[in-house]
Structure formats: C-alpha cells, structure tokens
VEXDREN-2710 file (C-alpha; in Angstrom, 1 decimal):
% VEXDREN-2710
k/r/px/py/pz
1/MET/-4.3/21.0/18.3
2/LEU/-1.2/23.0/19.4
3/MET/-1.7/21.8/23.0
4/ILE/-2.0/18.3/21.9
5/LEU/1.3/18.6/19.8
6/ARG/3.0/20.1/22.9
7/PHE/1.7/17.0/24.8
8/PHE/3.4/14.8/22.1
9/LYS/6.7/16.6/22.5
10/ARG/6.8/15.9/26.2
11/HIS/5.8/12.2/25.9
12/VAL/7.2/11.0/22.6
13/LYS/10.7/9.7/22.6
14/ILE/11.9/11.2/19.2
15/GLY/15.1/10.6/17.4
16/ALA/17.4/7.8/16.7
17/MET/19.1/6.1/19.6
18/PHE/21.5/3.1/20.2
19/ILE/20.1/0.6/22.7
20/LEU/20.7/-3.0/23.5
21/LEU/17.5/-5.0/23.5
22/SER/16.8/-8.4/25.0
23/LEU/15.0/-10.2/22.3
24/GLY/14.3/-13.3/24.2
25/CYS/16.7/-15.6/22.3
26/GLN/20.1/-15.5/20.6
27/PRO/19.7/-13.9/17.1
28/LYS/21.2/-15.7/14.1
29/HIS/22.9/-12.6/12.9
30/PRO/23.7/-10.5/16.0
31/LEU/23.8/-6.7/15.0
32/SER/24.5/-4.9/18.4
33/PRO/23.6/-2.3/19.3
34/ILE/20.4/-2.0/17.4
35/LEU/19.5/1.3/15.8
36/LEU/16.0/2.4/16.9
37/GLY/13.8/5.0/15.3
38/VAL/11.0/6.8/16.9
39/THR/9.7/5.0/20.0
40/ALA/6.7/5.2/22.3
41/GLU/5.2/3.3/25.1
42/ASN/1.4/3.3/24.4
43/ALA/0.4/4.3/20.8
44/MET/2.0/5.0/17.5
45/VAL/0.9/6.3/14.1
46/VAL/3.3/6.2/10.9
47/SER/2.1/7.8/7.7
48/ALA/3.3/9.6/4.7
49/ARG/2.8/13.2/6.3
50/LYS/3.4/14.5/9.7
51/GLU/0.0/16.3/9.8
52/ALA/-1.8/13.1/9.1
53/SER/0.2/11.2/11.8
54/ALA/-0.4/14.1/14.4
55/ILE/-4.1/14.1/13.7
56/GLY/-4.3/10.3/14.0
57/LEU/-2.3/10.4/17.3
58/SER/-4.4/13.2/18.7
59/VAL/-7.5/11.0/18.2
60/MET/-6.0/8.3/20.4
61/ALA/-4.8/11.0/23.0
62/ARG/-8.5/11.9/23.3
63/GLY/-9.6/8.4/24.0
64/GLY/-10.2/7.1/20.5
65/ASN/-8.9/3.8/19.3
66/ALA/-7.0/2.6/16.2
67/PHE/-10.1/2.6/14.0
68/ASP/-11.0/6.2/15.0
69/ALA/-7.4/7.1/14.2
70/MET/-7.7/5.3/10.8
71/PHE/-10.7/7.3/9.9
72/ALA/-9.0/10.7/10.7
73/THR/-5.6/9.8/9.3
74/GLU/-7.0/8.6/5.9
75/LEU/-9.1/11.9/5.5
76/ALA/-6.0/13.9/6.7
77/LEU/-3.8/12.3/4.0
78/ALA/-6.6/13.3/1.4
79/VAL/-5.9/16.8/2.5
80/VAL/-2.1/17.0/2.7
81/TYR/-0.9/14.2/0.4
82/PRO/-3.1/14.3/-2.8
83/TYR/-0.5/12.3/-4.6
84/ALA/-2.0/9.2/-3.2
85/GLY/-4.3/10.2/-0.1
86/ASN/-7.8/10.3/-1.3
87/LEU/-11.5/10.4/-1.2
88/GLY/-11.7/9.3/-4.9
89/GLY/-9.9/6.0/-4.5
90/GLY/-10.0/2.9/-2.3
91/GLY/-7.9/0.4/-0.3
92/PHE/-7.6/-2.4/2.2
93/MET/-7.3/-2.7/5.9
94/VAL/-6.0/-5.7/8.0
95/TYR/-6.6/-5.6/11.7
96/ARG/-5.7/-7.3/14.9
97/LEU/-7.7/-6.6/18.0
98/ALA/-6.4/-6.7/21.5
99/ASP/-7.9/-10.2/22.1
100/GLY/-5.9/-11.5/19.1
101/SER/-8.7/-11.9/16.6
102/THR/-8.0/-10.7/13.1
103/GLY/-9.8/-9.6/10.0
104/SER/-9.7/-7.5/6.9
105/LEU/-11.8/-4.9/5.1
106/ASP/-11.9/-4.7/1.3
107/TYR/-12.9/-1.2/0.2
108/ARG/-11.3/-1.6/-3.2
109/GLU/-12.7/0.3/-6.2
110/MET/-15.2/-1.5/-8.6
111/ALA/-15.6/-1.3/-12.4
112/PRO/-18.8/0.7/-13.2
113/SER/-21.9/-1.1/-14.6
114/ALA/-21.1/0.1/-18.2
115/ALA/-17.6/-1.4/-18.1
116/HIS/-16.7/-4.3/-20.5
117/ARG/-13.8/-6.7/-21.2
118/ASP/-12.5/-4.8/-24.3
119/MET/-13.2/-1.2/-23.3
120/PHE/-9.5/-0.3/-23.5
121/LEU/-8.7/-2.0/-26.9
122/ASP/-8.3/0.1/-30.0
123/ARG/-9.7/-1.1/-33.4
124/SER/-6.6/-3.3/-34.0
125/GLY/-7.3/-5.0/-30.6
126/ASN/-4.4/-3.4/-28.9
127/HIS/-4.4/-2.0/-25.4
128/ASP/-4.7/1.9/-25.5
129/THR/-2.9/2.6/-22.3
130/ALA/-3.7/6.3/-22.4
131/LYS/-7.5/5.4/-22.0
132/SER/-6.9/3.2/-19.0
133/THR/-4.6/5.6/-17.1
134/VAL/-5.7/9.2/-17.9
135/GLY/-9.1/10.8/-17.8
136/GLY/-12.7/9.7/-17.0
137/LEU/-12.7/6.2/-18.6
138/ALA/-9.9/5.1/-16.3
139/ILE/-11.9/5.7/-13.1
140/GLY/-13.3/2.9/-10.9
141/VAL/-16.1/3.6/-8.5
142/PRO/-14.4/4.8/-5.4
143/GLY/-14.6/3.0/-2.0
144/THR/-12.6/5.0/0.4
145/ILE/-15.5/6.8/2.1
146/LYS/-17.6/3.7/2.6
147/GLY/-14.5/1.9/3.9
148/ILE/-13.6/4.2/6.6
149/PHE/-17.2/4.8/7.7
150/ALA/-17.7/0.9/7.8
151/ALA/-14.6/0.4/9.9
152/GLN/-15.2/3.3/12.3
153/LYS/-18.9/2.3/12.8
154/LYS/-18.0/-1.4/13.6
155/PHE/-15.1/-0.7/16.0
156/GLY/-14.7/3.0/16.6
157/LEU/-15.4/4.9/19.9
158/LEU/-15.7/8.5/19.1
159/SER/-18.2/10.5/17.1
160/VAL/-17.6/11.2/13.4
161/GLU/-18.0/14.9/14.2
162/ALA/-15.1/14.7/16.6
163/LEU/-12.9/12.9/14.1
164/MET/-13.6/15.2/11.1
165/ASN/-13.4/18.6/12.7
166/PRO/-9.6/18.6/12.9
167/VAL/-9.3/17.5/9.3
168/ILE/-11.7/20.2/8.1
169/GLU/-9.6/22.7/10.0
170/LEU/-6.5/21.4/8.4
171/ALA/-8.1/21.8/4.9
172/GLU/-9.2/25.3/5.7
173/LYS/-6.0/26.5/7.3
174/GLY/-3.8/24.7/4.9
175/TYR/-0.6/22.7/4.9
176/VAL/3.1/23.6/4.1
177/VAL/4.5/22.1/0.8
178/THR/7.6/20.2/1.1
179/GLN/10.4/20.0/-1.5
180/LYS/9.5/16.5/-2.6
181/GLN/5.8/17.5/-3.0
182/SER/6.7/20.6/-5.1
183/ASP/8.9/18.5/-7.3
184/ARG/6.1/16.0/-8.0
185/LEU/3.5/18.7/-8.8
186/ALA/5.9/20.4/-11.2
187/GLN/6.3/17.0/-12.9
188/TYR/2.6/16.4/-13.3
189/ARG/1.2/20.0/-13.5
190/GLU/0.8/20.0/-17.3
191/ILE/-0.9/16.7/-17.6
192/ILE/-3.3/17.6/-14.8
193/ARG/-4.2/20.8/-16.5
194/GLN/-4.8/19.1/-19.8
195/THR/-6.9/16.4/-18.2
196/THR/-9.0/18.6/-16.1
197/GLY/-9.2/21.2/-18.8
198/THR/-8.9/24.2/-16.5
199/GLN/-6.6/25.9/-14.0
200/THR/-7.1/24.4/-10.7
201/LEU/-5.7/24.3/-7.2
202/TYR/-2.8/22.1/-8.2
203/THR/-2.0/23.5/-11.6
204/ARG/-0.5/26.7/-10.4
205/ASP/3.1/27.1/-9.5
206/ILE/3.7/25.7/-6.1
207/ASN/7.0/26.1/-4.4
208/PRO/8.5/24.5/-1.2
209/GLY/7.2/26.4/1.9
210/ASP/4.0/27.6/0.2
211/THR/0.7/26.9/2.1
212/ILE/-2.1/25.1/0.2
213/LYS/-5.7/25.6/1.5
214/ASN/-8.2/23.4/-0.1
215/LEU/-11.5/25.1/0.6
216/ALA/-13.6/23.0/-1.8
217/LEU/-12.3/19.8/0.0
218/ALA/-13.2/21.3/3.4
219/GLN/-16.6/21.9/2.2
220/THR/-17.0/18.3/0.9
221/LEU/-15.7/17.0/4.3
222/ARG/-18.2/19.3/6.0
223/ARG/-21.1/17.7/4.2
224/LEU/-19.7/14.1/5.0
225/ARG/-19.6/15.1/8.7
226/ASP/-23.1/16.4/8.7
227/GLN/-24.8/14.0/6.4
228/GLY/-22.7/10.9/6.6
229/GLN/-21.4/8.5/3.9
230/GLU/-24.8/8.7/2.1
231/ALA/-23.8/12.2/1.0
232/PHE/-21.0/10.8/-1.1
233/TYR/-22.8/7.8/-2.5
234/GLN/-26.4/9.1/-3.0
235/GLY/-28.0/12.5/-4.1
236/ASP/-26.4/15.6/-5.4
237/MET/-22.8/14.6/-4.8
238/ALA/-23.1/11.3/-6.7
239/GLU/-25.0/13.1/-9.5
240/HIS/-22.3/15.6/-9.7
241/MET/-19.5/13.1/-9.7
242/SER/-21.1/10.9/-12.4
243/THR/-22.0/13.8/-14.6
244/TYR/-18.5/15.3/-14.2
245/ILE/-16.7/12.0/-15.0
246/GLN/-18.9/11.3/-18.0
247/ALA/-18.1/14.8/-19.4
248/LYS/-14.5/13.8/-19.2
249/GLY/-15.0/10.5/-21.1
250/GLY/-16.0/8.1/-18.4
251/VAL/-18.9/5.7/-18.1
252/ILE/-19.7/5.9/-14.3
253/GLN/-23.4/6.5/-13.5
254/SER/-24.8/7.8/-10.3
255/GLU/-26.3/4.2/-9.7
256/ASP/-22.7/2.9/-9.6
257/PHE/-22.1/5.1/-6.5
258/GLU/-25.4/3.9/-4.8
259/HIS/-24.6/0.2/-5.5
260/TYR/-21.0/0.3/-4.2
261/LYS/-20.4/-2.1/-1.2
262/VAL/-17.5/-2.9/1.0
263/HIS/-16.5/-6.4/1.9
264/TRP/-15.3/-7.8/5.3
265/ARG/-13.2/-10.6/4.2
266/ASP/-11.0/-13.3/5.9
267/PRO/-7.4/-12.4/5.7
268/VAL/-4.7/-14.7/4.3
269/SER/-2.7/-16.1/7.2
270/PHE/0.3/-18.3/7.2
271/GLN/3.4/-19.6/9.3
272/TYR/7.0/-18.7/8.7
273/GLU/9.2/-20.3/11.3
274/ASP/7.9/-19.0/14.6
275/LEU/6.0/-16.1/13.0
276/THR/2.4/-15.9/12.1
277/ILE/1.8/-13.4/9.2
278/THR/-1.7/-12.1/8.5
279/SER/-2.1/-10.1/5.3
280/MET/-4.7/-9.1/2.7
281/GLY/-6.4/-11.7/0.5
282/PRO/-7.8/-11.3/-2.9
283/PRO/-8.8/-9.1/-4.7
284/SER/-5.2/-8.2/-3.3
285/SER/-2.6/-10.5/-4.5
286/GLY/-0.3/-9.4/-1.6
287/GLY/-1.1/-12.0/1.0
288/ILE/-1.0/-15.0/-1.2
289/CYS/2.2/-13.9/-3.1
290/LEU/3.9/-13.0/0.2
291/GLY/2.9/-16.4/1.6
292/GLN/4.1/-18.2/-1.5
293/ILE/7.5/-16.3/-1.6
294/MET/8.1/-17.0/2.1
295/GLY/7.1/-20.5/1.9
296/MET/9.5/-21.1/-0.9
297/LEU/12.3/-19.5/1.2
298/GLU/11.6/-21.2/4.6
299/PRO/13.5/-24.4/3.7
300/TYR/16.8/-22.5/3.1
301/ASP/19.3/-21.9/5.9
302/PHE/20.0/-18.2/6.3
303/ASP/22.4/-18.7/9.2
304/ASP/25.5/-18.3/7.0
305/LEU/24.1/-15.7/4.6
306/ASP/25.1/-12.0/4.8
307/HIS/22.4/-9.5/4.2
308/ASN/21.9/-8.7/0.5
309/ASN/24.8/-10.8/-0.6
310/ALA/24.6/-12.6/-4.0
311/LEU/23.1/-15.9/-2.8
312/TYR/20.5/-14.1/-0.8
313/ILE/19.5/-11.9/-3.7
314/GLN/19.3/-15.2/-5.8
315/LEU/17.0/-16.9/-3.4
316/LEU/14.7/-13.9/-3.2
317/THR/14.7/-13.4/-7.0
318/GLU/13.9/-17.0/-7.8
319/ALA/11.0/-17.3/-5.2
320/GLU/9.6/-13.9/-6.3
321/ARG/9.6/-14.8/-10.1
322/ARG/7.7/-18.0/-9.3
323/ALA/5.2/-16.4/-7.2
324/TYR/4.4/-13.5/-9.6
325/ALA/3.9/-16.1/-12.4
326/ASP/1.2/-17.7/-10.4
327/ARG/-0.2/-14.2/-9.6
328/SER/-0.8/-13.4/-13.2
329/HIS/-2.8/-16.7/-13.8
330/PHE/-4.7/-17.5/-10.8
331/LEU/-5.5/-14.2/-8.9
332/GLY/-8.5/-11.9/-9.3
333/ASP/-11.7/-10.8/-7.5
334/PRO/-12.9/-13.8/-5.5
335/ASP/-16.5/-12.8/-6.1
336/PHE/-15.9/-13.5/-9.8
337/VAL/-13.3/-16.3/-10.0
338/SER/-12.4/-19.3/-7.8
339/ILE/-9.0/-19.0/-6.3
340/PRO/-7.2/-22.2/-4.9
341/THR/-5.7/-20.4/-2.0
342/GLU/-5.0/-23.4/0.1
343/GLN/-3.2/-25.2/-2.7
344/LEU/-1.2/-22.2/-3.8
345/LEU/0.2/-21.9/-0.2
346/SER/0.7/-25.6/0.4
347/ARG/4.3/-26.7/1.3
348/ALA/4.3/-29.5/-1.3
349/TYR/3.3/-27.2/-4.1
350/LEU/5.9/-24.6/-3.1
351/GLU/8.7/-27.1/-2.7
352/GLN/7.8/-28.3/-6.3
353/LYS/8.0/-24.8/-7.7
354/MET/11.4/-24.2/-6.3
355/ALA/12.8/-27.7/-7.3
356/SER/14.3/-26.2/-10.4
357/PHE/16.3/-23.6/-8.6
358/ASP/20.2/-23.9/-9.3
359/PRO/22.4/-21.6/-7.3
360/LYS/24.9/-21.6/-10.1
361/ARG/22.7/-20.1/-12.7
362/ALA/19.5/-18.0/-13.1
363/THR/16.2/-19.6/-14.0
364/ALA/14.9/-17.8/-17.1
365/SER/11.4/-16.4/-16.5
366/GLU/10.3/-17.7/-19.9
367/HIS/10.8/-21.2/-18.5
368/ILE/8.6/-20.4/-15.4
369/ALA/4.9/-20.6/-15.8
370/HIS/2.0/-21.0/-13.2
371/GLY/2.3/-24.4/-11.5
372/PRO/0.2/-27.5/-12.2
373/LEU/-2.2/-27.6/-9.2
374/ILE/-3.9/-30.8/-8.0
375/GLY/-7.5/-30.9/-9.1
376/HIS/-1.5/-4.8/-10.6
377/GLU/-0.2/-0.8/-7.9
378/SER/1.7/2.1/-7.8
379/ASP/4.4/4.3/-6.3
380/GLU/1.5/6.6/-5.7
381/THR/-0.2/4.3/-3.2
382/THR/0.3/5.3/0.4
383/HIS/0.3/3.1/3.6
384/TYR/-0.1/3.8/7.3
385/SER/0.3/1.7/10.5
386/ILE/-1.4/2.3/13.9
387/VAL/-1.1/0.8/17.3
388/ASP/-3.4/2.0/20.0
389/PRO/-3.2/2.1/23.8
390/PHE/-5.9/-0.6/24.0
391/GLY/-3.8/-3.2/22.1
392/ASN/-5.5/-3.0/18.7
393/ALA/-3.3/-2.8/15.6
394/ILE/-4.3/-1.9/12.0
395/SER/-2.5/-1.9/8.7
396/VAL/-3.9/0.2/5.9
397/THR/-2.9/0.6/2.3
398/THR/-4.9/3.1/0.2
399/THR/-4.5/4.4/-3.4
400/ILE/-5.7/6.3/-6.4
401/ASN/-3.2/4.1/-8.5
402/GLY/-1.0/6.5/-10.5
403/ALA/0.4/9.7/-9.4
404/TYR/-2.7/11.9/-8.8
405/GLY/-4.8/9.1/-10.2
406/SER/-6.4/9.8/-13.4
407/LYS/-5.0/13.3/-13.3
408/LEU/-8.6/14.4/-13.2
409/PHE/-9.2/16.9/-10.4
410/ASP/-12.7/17.9/-9.4
411/PRO/-12.5/21.7/-8.6
412/GLU/-16.0/21.6/-7.0
413/LEU/-15.2/18.8/-4.5
414/GLY/-11.6/19.3/-4.2
415/PHE/-10.0/15.9/-4.9
416/PHE/-8.5/13.7/-7.6
417/TYR/-10.2/10.6/-9.0
418/ASN/-8.4/7.2/-9.3
419/ASN/-7.3/5.5/-12.4
420/GLU/-7.7/2.0/-10.9
421/MET/-9.3/0.6/-14.2
422/ASP/-5.7/0.1/-15.4
423/ASP/-5.1/-2.5/-12.8
424/PHE/-7.5/-4.9/-14.7
425/SER/-6.1/-7.0/-17.6
426/ALA/-7.3/-4.8/-20.4
427/LYS/-5.8/-7.6/-22.7
428/PRO/-4.7/-10.7/-21.1
429/GLY/-1.0/-11.3/-21.6
430/THR/-0.1/-7.7/-21.9
431/PRO/1.5/-5.6/-19.2
432/ASN/-0.3/-2.7/-17.2
433/MET/1.4/0.6/-16.3
434/PHE/3.7/-1.2/-13.8
435/GLY/4.7/-4.0/-16.1
436/LEU/2.5/-6.6/-14.4
437/ILE/1.2/-9.3/-16.9
438/GLY/-2.5/-10.2/-16.3
439/GLY/-4.6/-13.2/-17.1
440/THR/-8.4/-13.8/-17.7
441/ALA/-9.0/-14.0/-14.0
442/ASN/-8.4/-10.3/-13.8
443/ALA/-10.4/-9.4/-17.0
444/ILE/-12.7/-6.4/-16.8
445/ALA/-16.4/-7.1/-15.9
446/PRO/-19.1/-4.8/-14.5
447/GLY/-19.0/-4.5/-10.7
448/LYS/-15.8/-6.4/-10.5
449/ARG/-12.8/-5.3/-8.3
450/MET/-9.4/-5.1/-10.0
451/LEU/-6.5/-7.2/-8.7
452/SER/-4.1/-5.4/-6.5
453/SER/-0.6/-5.7/-5.0
454/MET/-1.3/-3.9/-1.7
455/THR/0.0/-5.9/1.1
456/PRO/-1.1/-4.4/4.6
457/THR/0.4/-7.0/7.0
458/ILE/0.4/-7.8/10.7
459/VAL/3.0/-10.2/12.1
460/THR/2.8/-12.0/15.5
461/LYS/5.6/-13.9/17.2
462/GLN/4.7/-16.6/19.7
463/GLY/1.1/-15.2/19.8
464/GLU/2.1/-11.7/20.6
465/LEU/1.8/-8.7/18.3
466/TRP/5.3/-8.1/16.7
467/GLN/4.9/-5.9/13.5
468/VAL/2.5/-3.7/11.8
469/LEU/3.6/-2.8/8.2
470/GLY/3.0/-2.0/4.5
471/SER/4.2/0.0/1.7
472/PRO/3.2/1.8/-1.6
473/GLY/5.1/0.8/-4.7
474/GLY/2.9/-1.0/-7.2
475/SER/4.2/-4.4/-8.0
476/THR/7.1/-3.8/-5.7
477/ILE/4.9/-3.7/-2.7
478/ILE/4.9/-7.4/-1.9
479/THR/8.7/-7.7/-2.2
480/THR/9.2/-4.6/-0.1
481/VAL/7.1/-6.1/2.8
482/LEU/9.0/-9.4/2.4
483/GLN/12.4/-7.6/2.8
484/ILE/11.3/-5.8/6.0
485/ILE/10.2/-9.0/7.7
486/LEU/13.4/-10.9/6.7
487/ASN/15.5/-8.0/7.8
488/THR/14.1/-8.0/11.2
489/HIS/13.6/-11.7/11.6
490/HIS/16.8/-13.1/10.1
491/PHE/19.2/-10.2/10.6
492/ASN/18.1/-8.8/14.0
493/MET/17.5/-5.3/12.8
494/GLY/15.3/-2.8/14.5
495/MET/12.3/-1.6/12.4
496/GLN/13.8/1.8/11.4
497/GLN/17.2/0.1/10.5
498/ALA/15.2/-2.5/8.5
499/VAL/13.3/0.1/6.6
500/ASN/16.4/2.1/5.8
501/GLN/18.0/-0.9/4.1
502/PRO/18.5/-0.7/0.2
503/ARG/15.9/-3.0/-1.6
504/MET/15.6/-5.1/-4.7
505/HIS/12.6/-6.6/-6.7
506/HIS/11.8/-9.2/-9.3
507/GLN/8.3/-9.7/-10.7
508/TRP/8.7/-12.7/-13.2
509/LEU/8.2/-10.4/-16.2
510/PRO/10.0/-8.4/-17.4
511/ASP/12.9/-10.8/-16.4
512/LEU/14.9/-8.1/-14.6
513/ILE/16.3/-7.8/-11.0
514/GLN/15.6/-4.1/-10.1
515/PHE/17.8/-2.5/-7.6
516/GLU/17.6/0.8/-5.8
517/SER/20.1/3.5/-7.1
518/GLU/21.9/3.4/-3.8
519/GLY/23.2/0.7/-1.5
520/PHE/24.2/-2.1/-4.0
521/GLU/27.9/-2.3/-5.1
522/GLN/28.7/-3.0/-8.8
523/LYS/30.7/-6.1/-8.0
524/LEU/27.5/-7.7/-6.6
525/LEU/25.6/-6.8/-9.8
526/ASP/28.5/-8.2/-11.8
527/SER/28.4/-11.5/-9.9
528/LEU/24.7/-11.8/-10.6
529/GLU/25.2/-11.0/-14.2
530/GLN/27.8/-13.8/-14.5
531/LYS/25.2/-16.3/-13.4
532/GLY/22.7/-15.1/-16.1
533/TYR/20.7/-12.6/-14.2
534/LYS/19.6/-9.4/-15.8
535/THR/20.0/-6.5/-13.5
536/ILE/19.0/-2.8/-13.7
537/GLN/19.9/0.0/-11.3
538/LYS/18.2/3.3/-12.4
539/GLU/19.4/6.7/-11.1
540/TYR/17.1/8.0/-8.2
541/GLN/15.1/4.7/-8.3
542/ILE/13.5/3.8/-4.9
543/ILE/11.4/0.7/-4.1
544/GLY/8.6/1.3/-1.7
545/LYS/8.1/3.7/1.2
546/VAL/7.4/1.6/4.3
547/ASP/5.5/2.9/7.3
548/ALA/5.8/0.2/10.0
549/ILE/5.7/-0.4/13.8
550/MET/7.5/-3.1/15.8
551/ARG/6.6/-4.0/19.4
552/HIS/9.9/-5.2/21.0
553/SER/9.9/-7.8/23.8
554/THR/10.3/-5.0/26.3
555/GLY/6.8/-3.7/25.3
556/ILE/8.3/-0.6/23.6
557/LEU/6.8/0.4/20.2
558/GLU/9.4/1.3/17.5
559/ALA/8.4/3.0/14.3
560/GLY/10.0/2.7/10.9
561/ALA/9.2/5.8/8.8
562/ASP/10.7/5.6/5.4
563/PRO/13.3/8.4/4.8
564/ARG/12.6/7.9/1.0
565/GLY/9.5/10.2/1.5
566/ASP/8.3/12.7/4.0
567/ASP/6.9/10.0/6.1
568/THR/6.7/10.7/9.8
569/ALA/6.1/8.6/13.0
570/LEU/4.5/10.0/16.1
571/GLY/3.6/8.3/19.4
572/PHE/3.0/8.7/23.1
END
C-alpha cells in the first residue's frame, strides 16, 4: 500500500492551481483564470476520507475498473467513516459506461415483513419520533452488501479477495481520527451508549490523533471475503443480526435478510440546454425533483444575473418549493405506487407550475400544492464519485440515515445499523427528522423501500462525459447538486471552485430559505425579507458535502472535494 501511495505522489497533480482553460465556447459569465482543485489524467476517486479514496484508487492502479473501486471504497468508508459509511445501510448508484450507456442500481433498505403503516404512532395517533429514529424499531433491512456485490459481479474485473484484503488490513491496523470525527463522536457518545446498552468501540473517549482499530469489523469482512454476500444474508450472521435487533426493540427477522433484493432500474434522464443529466429515479426523489427544478429554471435568462444575487436566489427558491410540493404527494417506491414521471417532467406542466412566480414578491408555500396532472436523508449520508482509466464513471450515495444511524452499534460485527424507517411517512402530513412532509405514497408497508433524497448524478455535454457528482445532506441533497451544476454551467466555475461556493436551500415546508452560515451578506437577506421571504442563517450551518469530478475539454479530470468535511480527492 505504501508503494502505491508513493506512486500516487509522483503521478497525481495535487493542490490548487490557476489555469486558463479552453472550454470550446465563449462562457456567459467569464471567470478567468479558473481555480482548479486536484487534477489527474486517467482516473479519480473523491470520497469522505483519504483512506477510502486511496484504496479505491489503488484498485484502479492494479487494473481494476470503477466498479471494483466502488466495492473497495464503500467498504473502506465503513471502516474509517462510521458516521455514514456502512455495512448496515443502503444506497444508490448511477453509472455511465465507456460506450455511453447508462443505468442505476437501487440497494436501498427495505421495511421488514412485520412493519405496518402505524408502527410509529402512539396511542393518540401522533408520530413518536424517538421510535423511528433511535433503536431497533428504526432499522430497515440493509442493502449495502448485496448492492456492492451485485455491481462488482456484473461489471468488475478483479477478484473479491483482491478488493477486500486492503480493507481488512485497514480495519486491523486502524485509522487516525480527525478533529471533525472526534467532535462528532463526542456529540453522540452518550446516546450511542444508551442505545447499545454497553461500552463499545465508539463510546470511549476518542481524541484527534488517536488510532481506531475495529477488529470485529475486520472479522466480519473476512467472512464476507471467504463466504461471499450469502454470509451476511443467510445463516449465522443473519440469525445474529435479527436476534440482536429484536432484543433492542426491532422487528426484523432472519427471513427479511434472506428475502432482500437489489433492483437494477432505469435512471431519470433529462435535458437542460446542451446538457444531458442522468440521475437516480424512485424510490429516490432526487432525479425527478432535480429535473423539475431545472425544467422550471430553463426558460429564464441567466446571462445578466450575478451568482447568488437576490433574483437568482428567488428563482431557485420558487422552483425548489414547487418541486418539493410534488415530491411529498407523488413520490414513493415504484414497486408499490404508480409515479407519473413523464408528466412531472414535461415542459408544459413545469411552465404551468412557475406561472404564479412574481419577482416582486414571494409565493407563500401554503399557496403551493402538488400540481393538477393530466389523467426524506441526512447530513449523515456520504457520497463518492469515481472515473476510471477505461472511461467508466460511477456516482454513489450511501447512508445509514441519521448520524451513526439508529445509534445501535453491534459489538460482535463491528458496525452501526441504519434508522431508515424514519424516511417513511409515519403519519402522512407530518414531517420526518429532516422536516420533509410525506404523503400516502410513502406510507410504511412490508417489503417497501422508503423515499430518499439521494441524488447521485452524471452529466454529459454534447455526448461526452462532463461531471460526476452527488452529496449527503438529507433534504438539501437535491438543491446542493443543482447549485453545483448551475455554478459550472452558467458561471464558468471549475469543479473545486463550484463546490467551495456558499449554498442555500428551500424545500416547500417549512417555508424558509436556509443559508449557510458563511458567504451571504446581511443586505442580501434583508432584500429577500422585504419581498416576503423568510430566511434563516444558523451559526455553523453547512449544506451538503459534495464529492465531484469534472472532465474538462482538454481531457483533464478535476475533482471537487468539499472543504466542509475531511473529503479527499486522489487521482493518477
């Protein structure tokens, strides 16, 4: 591994640089020179931790492709980033092969067979949020292991053993805790202890610079290496997990693990000017909501708008609130509800939705509902983007939902379980932990997948790969991805520059424009308030942590690793 890292140091162009790029056309908003982040010629991995990015890149340096790198990166994140990296959660992957074909993989968690619509309501019929967010009852059947095995089996080049050995070594030798990790663990240590009911690896005092060795997780990974995905979903491990979860108040049975399936699904694809955007479809709301927002924005002229000025913020806010209103009504698991995707993305429908926009005043969200048709995620999600030397690109968002998921740690297996059941509509019309309002389309049912905001996305320009991107951030994921695309497309920013920009968010209800704590002047907020917008700018608030890759017209790959976290890009 050390030799591989030395190879990276010789071949990766690391650090910011100023460079003039020929982008093939005169930009609308020339910003020259463009600030670039980490660049590389052949391959790139951007993830939440440098150890995970290094392992993913080492796979490609040894002849593996993006799907091999996905497998190794995802497992490495489970070791070094337990806040969101996982074996006990699920996710979505969007891919584009070198020949231009695209697809997506749904390995989202599922409701257990004993789940029912009213399982989180108290005797008065009110949503008991503690039950849906903490402990055994909050856990959905995990899909991560079946997801990465399915993707690697279909497209990968290397053996599972070759991919897992470096991750097992990482778990055994340990990783160094950063300041941000130490702060997060201190914040959640007591609730983890209370939920798990015993002292565990992550309930002791952990300081920056400490090394964490997860020997239980190393042993779990060793079993998966030797026995395959069946070791997780059948036999002793499935029996242990179901028994352990039930002892902590859950209802998952060993049969739920055995019956779990991944789904290869058609992604959502739409045009925006000269861009083709491919993103995740239901049970993620990401692709449809992103397509609706961009469809509502496309008729407006951005030529004379300054980045993040008042009118620009207004346009984004009004399009966002309308899309999120539709999200709450129409979207859910496509295996359980019929979703009118084509109509929701149609130009006529979106023009009608924006017809009430008045630049002089805000449209109150109480006056916005889902449109008349003809005829929920978390800051604790994580995203990674990969481009390989063969021309394949993948965008993956994975999660255990809340910080450290259900706060239930399994000392025998070495990982946290998710609390994805909170992403269902426990009671239609009431918000989940991220303030998202849900409808009956996302009601709880056995075997159903909960609605998500994850938005792994790939963008092509004139038929060529341009961007691979995504973000954590719960309900803010969709609007974060939106702003990165707009920053690069309309304001001629490089990827790192686009990622660094301050961000805002609106989600219909609550009727507030959320602003990051830095980067927006008070006079901008005052001007919006004067037009009737309600704004909020909390101290230390960040929106999303983007990990993205852009291929410039010169062929160079540029990464955007979000400085809001410990995110790291590596390439060669």
